PQR file with spaces between the fields and no chain letter, atoms N, CA, C, O and H, PARSE charges and radii, in Angstrom:
ATOM       1  N    MET     1      -3.328    3.008    6.815 -0.4000 1.5000
ATOM       2  CA   MET     1      -2.337    2.599    5.876 -0.0000 2.0000
ATOM       3  C    MET     1      -1.134    3.498    6.088  0.5500 1.7000
ATOM       4  O    MET     1      -1.259    4.707    6.284 -0.5500 1.4000
ATOM       5  N    ARG     2       0.051    2.864    6.044 -0.4000 1.5000
ATOM       6  CA   ARG     2       1.297    3.614    6.198 -0.0000 2.0000
ATOM       7  C    ARG     2       2.113    3.466    4.922  0.5500 1.7000
ATOM       8  O    ARG     2       2.271    2.370    4.386 -0.5500 1.4000
ATOM       9  H    ARG     2       0.152    1.882    5.885  0.4000 1.0000
ATOM      10  N    PHE     3       2.622    4.588    4.454 -0.4000 1.5000
ATOM      11  CA   PHE     3       3.461    4.607    3.264 -0.0000 2.0000
ATOM      12  C    PHE     3       4.923    4.691    3.686  0.5500 1.7000
ATOM      13  O    PHE     3       5.260    5.414    4.623 -0.5500 1.4000
ATOM      14  H    PHE     3       2.494    5.479    4.889  0.4000 1.0000
ATOM      15  N    TRP     4       5.783    3.959    3.000 -0.4000 1.5000
ATOM      16  CA   TRP     4       7.207    3.938    3.320 -0.0000 2.0000
ATOM      17  C    TRP     4       8.031    4.370    2.114  0.5500 1.7000
ATOM      18  O    TRP     4       7.665    4.099    0.970 -0.5500 1.4000
ATOM      19  H    TRP     4       5.509    3.372    2.239  0.4000 1.0000
ATOM      20  N    ALA     5       9.138    5.039    2.378 -0.4000 1.5000
ATOM      21  CA   ALA     5      10.146    5.431    1.378 -0.0000 2.0000
ATOM      22  C    ALA     5       9.499    6.100    0.166  0.5500 1.7000
ATOM      23  O    ALA     5       8.797    7.100    0.320 -0.5500 1.4000
ATOM      24  H    ALA     5       9.436    5.259    3.307  0.4000 1.0000
ATOM      25  N    GLY     6       9.725    5.566   -1.038 -0.4000 1.5000
ATOM      26  CA   GLY     6       9.206    6.163   -2.265 -0.0000 2.0000
ATOM      27  C    GLY     6       7.693    6.242   -2.308  0.5500 1.7000
ATOM      28  O    GLY     6       7.140    7.141   -2.943 -0.5500 1.4000
ATOM      29  H    GLY     6      10.295    4.754   -1.164  0.4000 1.0000
ATOM      30  N    ALA     7       7.014    5.319   -1.645 -0.4000 1.5000
ATOM      31  CA   ALA     7       5.550    5.370   -1.582 -0.0000 2.0000
ATOM      32  C    ALA     7       5.102    6.594   -0.791  0.5500 1.7000
ATOM      33  O    ALA     7       4.110    7.235   -1.138 -0.5500 1.4000
ATOM      34  H    ALA     7       7.464    4.590   -1.129  0.4000 1.0000
ATOM      35  N    GLN     8       5.827    6.910    0.260 -0.4000 1.5000
ATOM      36  CA   GLN     8       5.504    8.093    1.065 -0.0000 2.0000
ATOM      37  C    GLN     8       5.714    9.363    0.242  0.5500 1.7000
ATOM      38  O    GLN     8       4.892   10.279    0.287 -0.5500 1.4000
ATOM      39  H    GLN     8       6.632    6.389    0.542  0.4000 1.0000
ATOM      40  N    ARG     9       6.801    9.416   -0.499 -0.4000 1.5000
ATOM      41  CA   ARG     9       7.049   10.592   -1.351 -0.0000 2.0000
ATOM      42  C    ARG     9       5.959   10.726   -2.412  0.5500 1.7000
ATOM      43  O    ARG     9       5.469   11.828   -2.659 -0.5500 1.4000
ATOM      44  H    ARG     9       7.469    8.672   -0.535  0.4000 1.0000
ATOM      45  N    ALA    10       5.579    9.621   -3.037 -0.4000 1.5000
ATOM      46  CA   ALA    10       4.550    9.651   -4.074 -0.0000 2.0000
ATOM      47  C    ALA    10       3.185   10.036   -3.512  0.5500 1.7000
ATOM      48  O    ALA    10       2.423   10.758   -4.156 -0.5500 1.4000
ATOM      49  H    ALA    10       5.977    8.726   -2.836  0.4000 1.0000
ATOM      50  N    ALA    11       2.881    9.552   -2.309 -0.4000 1.5000
ATOM      51  CA   ALA    11       1.590    9.851   -1.681 -0.0000 2.0000
ATOM      52  C    ALA    11       1.544   11.265   -1.122  0.5500 1.7000
ATOM      53  O    ALA    11       0.471   11.856   -1.000 -0.5500 1.4000
ATOM      54  H    ALA    11       3.500    8.966   -1.786  0.4000 1.0000
ATOM      55  N    GLY    12       2.715   11.807   -0.782 -0.4000 1.5000
ATOM      56  CA   GLY    12       2.751   13.131   -0.172 -0.0000 2.0000
ATOM      57  C    GLY    12       2.335   13.122    1.284  0.5500 1.7000
ATOM      58  O    GLY    12       2.032   14.169    1.855 -0.5500 1.4000
ATOM      59  H    GLY    12       3.586   11.327   -0.881  0.4000 1.0000
ATOM      60  N    MET    13       2.321   11.939    1.890 -0.4000 1.5000
ATOM      61  CA   MET    13       1.932   11.802    3.301 -0.0000 2.0000
ATOM      62  C    MET    13       2.474   10.480    3.830  0.5500 1.7000
ATOM      63  O    MET    13       2.796    9.573    3.062 -0.5500 1.4000
ATOM      64  H    MET    13       2.568   11.088    1.426  0.4000 1.0000
ATOM      65  N    ALA    14       2.568   10.389    5.135 -0.4000 1.5000
ATOM      66  CA   ALA    14       3.064    9.167    5.762 -0.0000 2.0000
ATOM      67  C    ALA    14       1.945    8.158    6.009  0.5500 1.7000
ATOM      68  O    ALA    14       2.180    6.950    5.978 -0.5500 1.4000
ATOM      69  H    ALA    14       2.306   11.126    5.758  0.4000 1.0000
ATOM      70  N    GLU    15       0.733    8.648    6.253 -0.4000 1.5000
ATOM      71  CA   GLU    15      -0.385    7.761    6.572 -0.0000 2.0000
ATOM      72  C    GLU    15      -1.667    8.266    5.930  0.5500 1.7000
ATOM      73  O    GLU    15      -1.817    9.457    5.657 -0.5500 1.4000
ATOM      74  H    GLU    15       0.543    9.629    6.277  0.4000 1.0000
ATOM      75  N    ASP    16      -2.588    7.340    5.694 -0.4000 1.5000
ATOM      76  CA   ASP    16      -3.897    7.676    5.146 -0.0000 2.0000
ATOM      77  C    ASP    16      -4.885    6.619    5.630  0.5500 1.7000
ATOM      78  O    ASP    16      -4.492    5.508    5.986 -0.5500 1.4000
ATOM      79  H    ASP    16      -2.467    6.373    5.916  0.4000 1.0000
ATOM      80  N    THR    17      -6.138    6.964    5.641 -0.4000 1.5000
ATOM      81  CA   THR    17      -7.189    6.021    6.026 -0.0000 2.0000
ATOM      82  C    THR    17      -8.150    5.858    4.859  0.5500 1.7000
ATOM      83  O    THR    17      -8.699    6.835    4.349 -0.5500 1.4000
ATOM      84  H    THR    17      -6.458    7.866    5.352  0.4000 1.0000
ATOM      85  N    VAL    18      -8.344    4.622    4.447 -0.4000 1.5000
ATOM      86  CA   VAL    18      -9.287    4.301    3.367 -0.0000 2.0000
ATOM      87  C    VAL    18     -10.026    3.028    3.752  0.5500 1.7000
ATOM      88  O    VAL    18      -9.639    2.327    4.688 -0.5500 1.4000
ATOM      89  H    VAL    18      -7.898    3.829    4.861  0.4000 1.0000
ATOM      90  N    THR    19     -11.086    2.744    3.022 -0.4000 1.5000
ATOM      91  CA   THR    19     -11.847    1.520    3.245 -0.0000 2.0000
ATOM      92  C    THR    19     -11.779    0.670    1.984  0.5500 1.7000
ATOM      93  O    THR    19     -12.134    1.121    0.895 -0.5500 1.4000
ATOM      94  H    THR    19     -11.400    3.313    2.262  0.4000 1.0000
ATOM      95  N    ALA    20     -11.321   -0.562    2.145 -0.4000 1.5000
ATOM      96  CA   ALA    20     -11.251   -1.508    1.032 -0.0000 2.0000
ATOM      97  C    ALA    20     -11.474   -2.908    1.587  0.5500 1.7000
ATOM      98  O    ALA    20     -11.196   -3.172    2.757 -0.5500 1.4000
ATOM      99  H    ALA    20     -11.032   -0.929    3.029  0.4000 1.0000
ATOM     100  N    GLU    21     -11.975   -3.799    0.744 -0.4000 1.5000
ATOM     101  CA   GLU    21     -12.246   -5.184    1.150 -0.0000 2.0000
ATOM     102  C    GLU    21     -11.004   -6.064    1.068  0.5500 1.7000
ATOM     103  O    GLU    21     -10.803   -6.948    1.902 -0.5500 1.4000
ATOM     104  H    GLU    21     -12.201   -3.584   -0.206  0.4000 1.0000
ATOM     105  N    THR    22     -10.165   -5.814    0.047 -0.4000 1.5000
ATOM     106  CA   THR    22      -8.978   -6.644   -0.186 -0.0000 2.0000
ATOM     107  C    THR    22      -7.789   -5.759   -0.558  0.5500 1.7000
ATOM     108  O    THR    22      -7.946   -4.576   -0.858 -0.5500 1.4000
ATOM     109  H    THR    22     -10.328   -5.096   -0.630  0.4000 1.0000
ATOM     110  N    ILE    23      -6.611   -6.350   -0.533 -0.4000 1.5000
ATOM     111  CA   ILE    23      -5.419   -5.629   -0.981 -0.0000 2.0000
ATOM     112  C    ILE    23      -5.557   -5.255   -2.458  0.5500 1.7000
ATOM     113  O    ILE    23      -5.143   -4.165   -2.853 -0.5500 1.4000
ATOM     114  H    ILE    23      -6.483   -7.312   -0.289  0.4000 1.0000
ATOM     115  N    GLY    24      -6.122   -6.125   -3.268 -0.4000 1.5000
ATOM     116  CA   GLY    24      -6.324   -5.820   -4.685 -0.0000 2.0000
ATOM     117  C    GLY    24      -7.182   -4.584   -4.888  0.5500 1.7000
ATOM     118  O    GLY    24      -6.885   -3.741   -5.734 -0.5500 1.4000
ATOM     119  H    GLY    24      -6.458   -7.010   -2.947  0.4000 1.0000
ATOM     120  N    GLU    25      -8.249   -4.483   -4.104 -0.4000 1.5000
ATOM     121  CA   GLU    25      -9.122   -3.307   -4.180 -0.0000 2.0000
ATOM     122  C    GLU    25      -8.359   -2.067   -3.722  0.5500 1.7000
ATOM     123  O    GLU    25      -8.472   -1.002   -4.329 -0.5500 1.4000
ATOM     124  H    GLU    25      -8.490   -5.168   -3.416  0.4000 1.0000
ATOM     125  N    LEU    26      -7.593   -2.208   -2.662 -0.4000 1.5000
ATOM     126  CA   LEU    26      -6.796   -1.086   -2.160 -0.0000 2.0000
ATOM     127  C    LEU    26      -5.770   -0.659   -3.210  0.5500 1.7000
ATOM     128  O    LEU    26      -5.604    0.533   -3.470 -0.5500 1.4000
ATOM     129  H    LEU    26      -7.501   -3.073   -2.169  0.4000 1.0000
ATOM     130  N    ARG    27      -5.084   -1.627   -3.811 -0.4000 1.5000
ATOM     131  CA   ARG    27      -4.084   -1.323   -4.837 -0.0000 2.0000
ATOM     132  C    ARG    27      -4.736   -0.542   -5.994  0.5500 1.7000
ATOM     133  O    ARG    27      -4.164    0.427   -6.492 -0.5500 1.4000
ATOM     134  H    ARG    27      -5.219   -2.596   -3.600  0.4000 1.0000
ATOM     135  N    ALA    28      -5.932   -0.970   -6.412 -0.4000 1.5000
ATOM     136  CA   ALA    28      -6.644   -0.285   -7.497 -0.0000 2.0000
ATOM     137  C    ALA    28      -7.017    1.143   -7.103  0.5500 1.7000
ATOM     138  O    ALA    28      -6.905    2.062   -7.914 -0.5500 1.4000
ATOM     139  H    ALA    28      -6.397   -1.757   -6.007  0.4000 1.0000
ATOM     140  N    MET    29      -7.455    1.327   -5.868 -0.4000 1.5000
ATOM     141  CA   MET    29      -7.795    2.668   -5.383 -0.0000 2.0000
ATOM     142  C    MET    29      -6.569    3.574   -5.391  0.5500 1.7000
ATOM     143  O    MET    29      -6.640    4.728   -5.814 -0.5500 1.4000
ATOM     144  H    MET    29      -7.546    0.580   -5.209  0.4000 1.0000
ATOM     145  N    LEU    30      -5.456    3.044   -4.924 -0.4000 1.5000
ATOM     146  CA   LEU    30      -4.230    3.845   -4.878 -0.0000 2.0000
ATOM     147  C    LEU    30      -3.706    4.144   -6.275  0.5500 1.7000
ATOM     148  O    LEU    30      -3.123    5.204   -6.503 -0.5500 1.4000
ATOM     149  H    LEU    30      -5.398    2.106   -4.581  0.4000 1.0000
ATOM     150  N    ALA    31      -3.904    3.226   -7.208 -0.4000 1.5000
ATOM     151  CA   ALA    31      -3.437    3.414   -8.585 -0.0000 2.0000
ATOM     152  C    ALA    31      -4.176    4.552   -9.288  0.5500 1.7000
ATOM     153  O    ALA    31      -3.706    5.062  -10.305 -0.5500 1.4000
ATOM     154  H    ALA    31      -4.376    2.365   -7.023  0.4000 1.0000
ATOM     155  N    GLU    32      -5.324    4.949   -8.752 -0.4000 1.5000
ATOM     156  CA   GLU    32      -6.063    6.079   -9.317 -0.0000 2.0000
ATOM     157  C    GLU    32      -5.375    7.403   -9.007  0.5500 1.7000
ATOM     158  O    GLU    32      -5.674    8.417   -9.637 -0.5500 1.4000
ATOM     159  H    GLU    32      -5.706    4.535   -7.926  0.4000 1.0000
ATOM     160  N    ARG    33      -4.464    7.401   -8.050 -0.4000 1.5000
ATOM     161  CA   ARG    33      -3.690    8.597   -7.723 -0.0000 2.0000
ATOM     162  C    ARG    33      -2.446    8.581   -8.620  0.5500 1.7000
ATOM     163  O    ARG    33      -1.590    7.705   -8.496 -0.5500 1.4000
ATOM     164  H    ARG    33      -4.222    6.577   -7.538  0.4000 1.0000
ATOM     165  N    ALA    34      -2.362    9.540   -9.502 -0.4000 1.5000
ATOM     166  CA   ALA    34      -1.350    9.539  -10.571 -0.0000 2.0000
ATOM     167  C    ALA    34       0.062    9.239  -10.088  0.5500 1.7000
ATOM     168  O    ALA    34       0.752    8.420  -10.695 -0.5500 1.4000
ATOM     169  H    ALA    34      -3.057   10.252   -9.602  0.4000 1.0000
ATOM     170  N    LYS    35       0.503    9.869   -9.031 -0.4000 1.5000
ATOM     171  CA   LYS    35       1.881    9.670   -8.577 -0.0000 2.0000
ATOM     172  C    LYS    35       2.074    8.309   -7.915  0.5500 1.7000
ATOM     173  O    LYS    35       3.190    7.788   -7.896 -0.5500 1.4000
ATOM     174  H    LYS    35      -0.057   10.535   -8.538  0.4000 1.0000
ATOM     175  N    LEU    36       1.019    7.732   -7.380 -0.4000 1.5000
ATOM     176  CA   LEU    36       1.123    6.432   -6.714 -0.0000 2.0000
ATOM     177  C    LEU    36       0.986    5.251   -7.671  0.5500 1.7000
ATOM     178  O    LEU    36       1.392    4.138   -7.335 -0.5500 1.4000
ATOM     179  H    LEU    36       0.113    8.154   -7.395  0.4000 1.0000
ATOM     180  N    ALA    37       0.426    5.474   -8.843 -0.4000 1.5000
ATOM     181  CA   ALA    37       0.174    4.374   -9.776 -0.0000 2.0000
ATOM     182  C    ALA    37       1.422    3.542  -10.065  0.5500 1.7000
ATOM     183  O    ALA    37       1.363    2.317   -9.948 -0.5500 1.4000
ATOM     184  H    ALA    37       0.096    6.377   -9.115  0.4000 1.0000
ATOM     185  N    PRO    38       2.560    4.157  -10.440 -0.5600 1.5000
ATOM     186  CA   PRO    38       3.729    3.323  -10.732  0.2800 2.0000
ATOM     187  C    PRO    38       4.296    2.631   -9.492  0.5500 1.7000
ATOM     188  O    PRO    38       4.859    1.540   -9.592 -0.5500 1.4000
ATOM     189  N    VAL    39       4.152    3.251   -8.341 -0.4000 1.5000
ATOM     190  CA   VAL    39       4.643    2.659   -7.098 -0.0000 2.0000
ATOM     191  C    VAL    39       3.786    1.451   -6.730  0.5500 1.7000
ATOM     192  O    VAL    39       4.318    0.402   -6.368 -0.5500 1.4000
ATOM     193  H    VAL    39       3.695    4.137   -8.259  0.4000 1.0000
ATOM     194  N    CYS    40       2.477    1.590   -6.820 -0.4000 1.5000
ATOM     195  CA   CYS    40       1.567    0.504   -6.444 -0.0000 2.0000
ATOM     196  C    CYS    40       1.706   -0.706   -7.350  0.5500 1.7000
ATOM     197  O    CYS    40       1.433   -1.832   -6.934 -0.5500 1.4000
ATOM     198  H    CYS    40       2.045    2.442   -7.115  0.4000 1.0000
ATOM     199  N    ALA    41       2.122   -0.483   -8.568 -0.4000 1.5000
ATOM     200  CA   ALA    41       2.285   -1.598   -9.506 -0.0000 2.0000
ATOM     201  C    ALA    41       3.386   -2.555   -9.058  0.5500 1.7000
ATOM     202  O    ALA    41       3.358   -3.735   -9.407 -0.5500 1.4000
ATOM     203  H    ALA    41       2.344    0.432   -8.906  0.4000 1.0000
ATOM     204  N    VAL    42       4.355   -2.060   -8.291 -0.4000 1.5000
ATOM     205  CA   VAL    42       5.495   -2.885   -7.872 -0.0000 2.0000
ATOM     206  C    VAL    42       5.637   -3.004   -6.356  0.5500 1.7000
ATOM     207  O    VAL    42       6.547   -3.679   -5.874 -0.5500 1.4000
ATOM     208  H    VAL    42       4.378   -1.101   -8.008  0.4000 1.0000
ATOM     209  N    ALA    43       4.762   -2.367   -5.611 -0.4000 1.5000
ATOM     210  CA   ALA    43       4.866   -2.357   -4.149 -0.0000 2.0000
ATOM     211  C    ALA    43       4.469   -3.692   -3.535  0.5500 1.7000
ATOM     212  O    ALA    43       3.683   -4.455   -4.096 -0.5500 1.4000
ATOM     213  H    ALA    43       4.023   -1.819   -6.002  0.4000 1.0000
ATOM     214  N    SER    44       5.038   -3.946   -2.368 -0.4000 1.5000
ATOM     215  CA   SER    44       4.604   -5.054   -1.520 -0.0000 2.0000
ATOM     216  C    SER    44       3.697   -4.471   -0.442  0.5500 1.7000
ATOM     217  O    SER    44       3.828   -3.307   -0.063 -0.5500 1.4000
ATOM     218  H    SER    44       5.677   -3.326   -1.911  0.4000 1.0000
ATOM     219  N    PHE    45       2.789   -5.289    0.036 -0.4000 1.5000
ATOM     220  CA   PHE    45       1.864   -4.854    1.073 -0.0000 2.0000
ATOM     221  C    PHE    45       1.959   -5.802    2.262  0.5500 1.7000
ATOM     222  O    PHE    45       2.088   -7.016    2.101 -0.5500 1.4000
ATOM     223  H    PHE    45       2.683   -6.234   -0.272  0.4000 1.0000
ATOM     224  N    LEU    46       1.894   -5.224    3.452 -0.4000 1.5000
ATOM     225  CA   LEU    46       1.815   -5.997    4.687 -0.0000 2.0000
ATOM     226  C    LEU    46       0.496   -5.652    5.358  0.5500 1.7000
ATOM     227  O    LEU    46       0.078   -4.494    5.354 -0.5500 1.4000
ATOM     228  H    LEU    46       1.789   -4.238    3.582  0.4000 1.0000
ATOM     229  N    VAL    47      -0.154   -6.639    5.926 -0.4000 1.5000
ATOM     230  CA   VAL    47      -1.374   -6.418    6.704 -0.0000 2.0000
ATOM     231  C    VAL    47      -1.073   -6.863    8.121  0.5500 1.7000
ATOM     232  O    VAL    47      -0.834   -8.043    8.377 -0.5500 1.4000
ATOM     233  H    VAL    47       0.185   -7.580    5.929  0.4000 1.0000
ATOM     234  N    ASP    48      -1.085   -5.911    9.036 -0.4000 1.5000
ATOM     235  CA   ASP    48      -0.746   -6.171   10.436 -0.0000 2.0000
ATOM     236  C    ASP    48       0.588   -6.918   10.547  0.5500 1.7000
ATOM     237  O    ASP    48       0.748   -7.813   11.377 -0.5500 1.4000
ATOM     238  H    ASP    48      -1.279   -4.952    8.828  0.4000 1.0000
ATOM     239  N    GLY    49       1.544   -6.526    9.686 -0.4000 1.5000
ATOM     240  CA   GLY    49       2.892   -7.077    9.742 -0.0000 2.0000
ATOM     241  C    GLY    49       3.128   -8.336    8.936  0.5500 1.7000
ATOM     242  O    GLY    49       4.263   -8.806    8.854 -0.5500 1.4000
ATOM     243  H    GLY    49       1.414   -5.800    9.011  0.4000 1.0000
ATOM     244  N    ASP    50       2.076   -8.903    8.331 -0.4000 1.5000
ATOM     245  CA   ASP    50       2.212  -10.130    7.551 -0.0000 2.0000
ATOM     246  C    ASP    50       2.138   -9.831    6.056  0.5500 1.7000
ATOM     247  O    ASP    50       1.338   -8.994    5.638 -0.5500 1.4000
ATOM     248  H    ASP    50       1.154   -8.521    8.398  0.4000 1.0000
ATOM     249  N    PRO    51       2.964  -10.505    5.236 -0.5600 1.5000
ATOM     250  CA   PRO    51       2.902  -10.304    3.788  0.2800 2.0000
ATOM     251  C    PRO    51       1.492  -10.582    3.263  0.5500 1.7000
ATOM     252  O    PRO    51       0.806  -11.492    3.729 -0.5500 1.4000
ATOM     253  N    ALA    52       1.077   -9.772    2.278 -0.4000 1.5000
ATOM     254  CA   ALA    52      -0.283   -9.889    1.753 -0.0000 2.0000
ATOM     255  C    ALA    52      -0.258   -9.895    0.230  0.5500 1.7000
ATOM     256  O    ALA    52       0.604   -9.277   -0.393 -0.5500 1.4000
ATOM     257  H    ALA    52       1.634   -9.033    1.899  0.4000 1.0000
ATOM     258  N    SER    53      -1.214  -10.603   -0.355 -0.4000 1.5000
ATOM     259  CA   SER    53      -1.386  -10.627   -1.812 -0.0000 2.0000
ATOM     260  C    SER    53      -2.679   -9.876   -2.144  0.5500 1.7000
ATOM     261  O    SER    53      -3.400   -9.439   -1.247 -0.5500 1.4000
ATOM     262  H    SER    53      -1.914  -11.106    0.152  0.4000 1.0000
ATOM     263  N    ASP    54      -2.958   -9.734   -3.422 -0.4000 1.5000
ATOM     264  CA   ASP    54      -4.158   -9.013   -3.833 -0.0000 2.0000
ATOM     265  C    ASP    54      -5.445   -9.648   -3.321  0.5500 1.7000
ATOM     266  O    ASP    54      -6.464   -8.966   -3.211 -0.5500 1.4000
ATOM     267  H    ASP    54      -2.372  -10.089   -4.151  0.4000 1.0000
ATOM     268  N    THR    55      -5.417  -10.940   -3.006 -0.4000 1.5000
ATOM     269  CA   THR    55      -6.626  -11.607   -2.520 -0.0000 2.0000
ATOM     270  C    THR    55      -6.772  -11.558   -0.999  0.5500 1.7000
ATOM     271  O    THR    55      -7.767  -12.041   -0.458 -0.5500 1.4000
ATOM     272  H    THR    55      -4.590  -11.494   -3.096  0.4000 1.0000
ATOM     273  N    THR    56      -5.799  -10.984   -0.313 -0.4000 1.5000
ATOM     274  CA   THR    56      -5.862  -10.897    1.146 -0.0000 2.0000
ATOM     275  C    THR    56      -7.006   -9.981    1.567  0.5500 1.7000
ATOM     276  O    THR    56      -7.105   -8.842    1.109 -0.5500 1.4000
ATOM     277  H    THR    56      -4.992  -10.591   -0.752  0.4000 1.0000
ATOM     278  N    THR    57      -7.863  -10.487    2.439 -0.4000 1.5000
ATOM     279  CA   THR    57      -8.978   -9.714    2.978 -0.0000 2.0000
ATOM     280  C    THR    57      -8.469   -8.765    4.052  0.5500 1.7000
ATOM     281  O    THR    57      -7.592   -9.110    4.844 -0.5500 1.4000
ATOM     282  H    THR    57      -7.783  -11.412    2.811  0.4000 1.0000
ATOM     283  N    LEU    58      -9.034   -7.567    4.064 -0.4000 1.5000
ATOM     284  CA   LEU    58      -8.639   -6.568    5.053 -0.0000 2.0000
ATOM     285  C    LEU    58      -9.673   -6.490    6.169  0.5500 1.7000
ATOM     286  O    LEU    58     -10.793   -6.030    5.948 -0.5500 1.4000
ATOM     287  H    LEU    58      -9.746   -7.286    3.421  0.4000 1.0000
ATOM     288  N    PRO    59      -9.303   -6.940    7.371 -0.5600 1.5000
ATOM     289  CA   PRO    59     -10.239   -6.814    8.491  0.2800 2.0000
ATOM     290  C    PRO    59     -10.360   -5.353    8.924  0.5500 1.7000
ATOM     291  O    PRO    59      -9.453   -4.552    8.698 -0.5500 1.4000
ATOM     292  N    ALA    60     -11.469   -5.023    9.536 -0.4000 1.5000
ATOM     293  CA   ALA    60     -11.664   -3.656   10.034 -0.0000 2.0000
ATOM     294  C    ALA    60     -10.534   -3.295   10.987  0.5500 1.7000
ATOM     295  O    ALA    60     -10.168   -4.083   11.859 -0.5500 1.4000
ATOM     296  H    ALA    60     -12.206   -5.674    9.720  0.4000 1.0000
ATOM     297  N    GLY    61      -9.993   -2.110   10.815 -0.4000 1.5000
ATOM     298  CA   GLY    61      -8.947   -1.624   11.708 -0.0000 2.0000
ATOM     299  C    GLY    61      -7.554   -2.148   11.419  0.5500 1.7000
ATOM     300  O    GLY    61      -6.625   -1.876   12.180 -0.5500 1.4000
ATOM     301  H    GLY    61     -10.291   -1.470   10.106  0.4000 1.0000
ATOM     302  N    ALA    62      -7.386   -2.896   10.334 -0.4000 1.5000
ATOM     303  CA   ALA    62      -6.072   -3.452    9.997 -0.0000 2.0000
ATOM     304  C    ALA    62      -5.096   -2.331    9.646  0.5500 1.7000
ATOM     305  O    ALA    62      -5.487   -1.290    9.118 -0.5500 1.4000
ATOM     306  H    ALA    62      -8.140   -3.118    9.715  0.4000 1.0000
ATOM     307  N    THR    63      -3.831   -2.561    9.947 -0.4000 1.5000
ATOM     308  CA   THR    63      -2.774   -1.653    9.526 -0.0000 2.0000
ATOM     309  C    THR    63      -2.131   -2.233    8.278  0.5500 1.7000
ATOM     310  O    THR    63      -1.643   -3.363    8.280 -0.5500 1.4000
ATOM     311  H    THR    63      -3.513   -3.407   10.376  0.4000 1.0000
ATOM     312  N    VAL    64      -2.138   -1.443    7.216 -0.4000 1.5000
ATOM     313  CA   VAL    64      -1.544   -1.862    5.953 -0.0000 2.0000
ATOM     314  C    VAL    64      -0.309   -1.018    5.697  0.5500 1.7000
ATOM     315  O    VAL    64      -0.369    0.211    5.738 -0.5500 1.4000
ATOM     316  H    VAL    64      -2.534   -0.525    7.214  0.4000 1.0000
ATOM     317  N    ASP    65       0.814   -1.677    5.432 -0.4000 1.5000
ATOM     318  CA   ASP    65       2.048   -0.989    5.070 -0.0000 2.0000
ATOM     319  C    ASP    65       2.253   -1.145    3.582  0.5500 1.7000
ATOM     320  O    ASP    65       2.153   -2.247    3.043 -0.5500 1.4000
ATOM     321  H    ASP    65       0.864   -2.676    5.398  0.4000 1.0000
ATOM     322  N    VAL    66       2.543   -0.023    2.908 -0.4000 1.5000
ATOM     323  CA   VAL    66       2.821   -0.012    1.469 -0.0000 2.0000
ATOM     324  C    VAL    66       4.332    0.159    1.323  0.5500 1.7000
ATOM     325  O    VAL    66       4.887    1.205    1.661 -0.5500 1.4000
ATOM     326  H    VAL    66       2.624    0.873    3.346  0.4000 1.0000
ATOM     327  N    LEU    67       4.983   -0.880    0.815 -0.4000 1.5000
ATOM     328  CA   LEU    67       6.446   -0.926    0.732 -0.0000 2.0000
ATOM     329  C    LEU    67       6.893   -0.979   -0.723  0.5500 1.7000
ATOM     330  O    LEU    67       6.684   -1.988   -1.396 -0.5500 1.4000
ATOM     331  H    LEU    67       4.532   -1.730    0.541  0.4000 1.0000
ATOM     332  N    PRO    68       7.508    0.096   -1.217 -0.5600 1.5000
ATOM     333  CA   PRO    68       8.058    0.033   -2.558  0.2800 2.0000
ATOM     334  C    PRO    68       9.300   -0.837   -2.548  0.5500 1.7000
ATOM     335  O    PRO    68       9.828   -1.136   -1.478 -0.5500 1.4000
ATOM     336  N    PRO    69       9.782   -1.254   -3.718 -0.5600 1.5000
ATOM     337  CA   PRO    69      11.032   -2.013   -3.739  0.2800 2.0000
ATOM     338  C    PRO    69      12.164   -1.172   -3.133  0.5500 1.7000
ATOM     339  O    PRO    69      12.257    0.031   -3.377 -0.5500 1.4000
ATOM     340  N    PHE    70      13.000   -1.811   -2.360 -0.4000 1.5000
ATOM     341  CA   PHE    70      14.118   -1.115   -1.734 -0.0000 2.0000
ATOM     342  C    PHE    70      15.413   -1.573   -2.399  0.5500 1.7000
ATOM     343  O    PHE    70      15.568   -2.744   -2.745 -0.5500 1.4000
ATOM     344  H    PHE    70      12.925   -2.788   -2.162  0.4000 1.0000
ATOM     345  N    ALA    71      16.327   -0.642   -2.569 -0.4000 1.5000
ATOM     346  CA   ALA    71      17.671   -0.981   -3.035 -0.0000 2.0000
ATOM     347  C    ALA    71      18.593   -0.969   -1.817  0.5500 1.7000
ATOM     348  O    ALA    71      18.365   -0.213   -0.872 -0.5500 1.4000
ATOM     349  H    ALA    71      16.201    0.309   -2.288  0.4000 1.0000
ATOM     350  N    GLY    72      19.577   -1.760   -1.834 -0.4000 1.5000
ATOM     351  CA   GLY    72      20.484   -1.763   -0.690 -0.0000 2.0000
ATOM     352  C    GLY    72      21.637   -2.702   -0.942  0.5500 1.7000
ATOM     353  O    GLY    72      21.733   -3.353   -1.982 -0.5500 1.4000
ATOM     354  H    GLY    72      19.762   -2.374   -2.601  0.4000 1.0000
ATOM     355  N    GLY    73      22.490   -2.750    0.025 -0.4000 1.5000
ATOM     356  CA   GLY    73      23.628   -3.624   -0.176 -0.0000 2.0000
ATOM     357  C    GLY    73      24.355   -3.905    1.073  0.5500 1.7000
ATOM     358  O    GLY    73      25.347   -4.634    1.059 -0.5500 1.4000
ATOM     359  H    GLY    73      22.412   -2.222    0.871  0.4000 1.0000
């Protein structure tokens, strides 16, 4: 799993390895980390570069990107 922008700051690391069956399960696991909880509530997730929802299954070895909302213009 790779953390980007505010998610990386909240996690205190750029990457982590965890085991989860779905994005929903992963989101719940990350929400247990106090600083990541508010980020995970609004973050988007990509699985191997494709947008994912909470019901998306995570295949073994998948790369998950955690993307907080970005501001820009």
